[in-house]
N, C-alpha and C positions, 0 to 999 in steps of 0.2 A: 367460479372461484369466490371464496369468501372475501368480503370487504377487508382491506388491510393486508391481504396475503403477500403482495409484492413488498410492501413496506416491512413486514415482519421478517421476510427472508433476507432482505438487504440489511436490516439492522443486525440480524444474527451473524451474517458474514462479516460485517464491519466490527462487531464486538469480538469475534473469535480471530479475526485477522484473515483476510482473503488469501494471503500468501501462505497460510499455515493449514488451511482446510480445503477440501473439495466437497462441496455440498451437492448431493444428488437427491432430487425429490422423486419419490416413487408414486406414480399415479395409478390408482385402482379403478375398477369399473363400476364402483358404487353409483356414481353420478356422472353424466356426460359433461365434458368441458365444452362450453359454447365456442364455436368457431366463429368468432367475431373480430372486428378490427381491435377492439379493446383487449381481448384475450391475446391476440397476436402481439400487441404492444407490450403486455406484461411478460410474455415469454421472451420477447426480444430483449427487454430490459434485464431480466434475470440472466439471460444468456450472455449479455455484455459484461455481467459481473461474475462470469465463470460458474454460474449455477446451471446444472444440467438436469435432465429428467430421465427416468426409467419407466417403461411401461410394464406394469405387472400383468402377467398372464396374457401377453399379447395375442390378439385374435379372438378373445372371448369378451363378452359384455361390450363395453364401449371402447375398449382399447383396440382399435382397428386401423387399417390403412388410411382411413380418413384423417387421423391425427398426424400420420407421417406426411401426408400431402399438405395438410393445413399448416403444420409447424415444421418445415423441413430443417434437418440438421440439429434438432433439439432433443433427440431421444437416444437412449441406449436400448 
């Protein structure tokens, strides 16, 4: 994930009003997401702010069951 990703997402939700929008971030298979404690902390933080994730073309590329296991309850 790019540096500042979490902060940018949280700023967007704050600016638009968390009670007025539902932010869903779609993850693609272009690059793998590192399954690290840092990545988990970012996913947890975003999830706590009602930001959810969608896996694009699940089962191809990097969007596999590994993400579902590593980040439970975070994907559509």
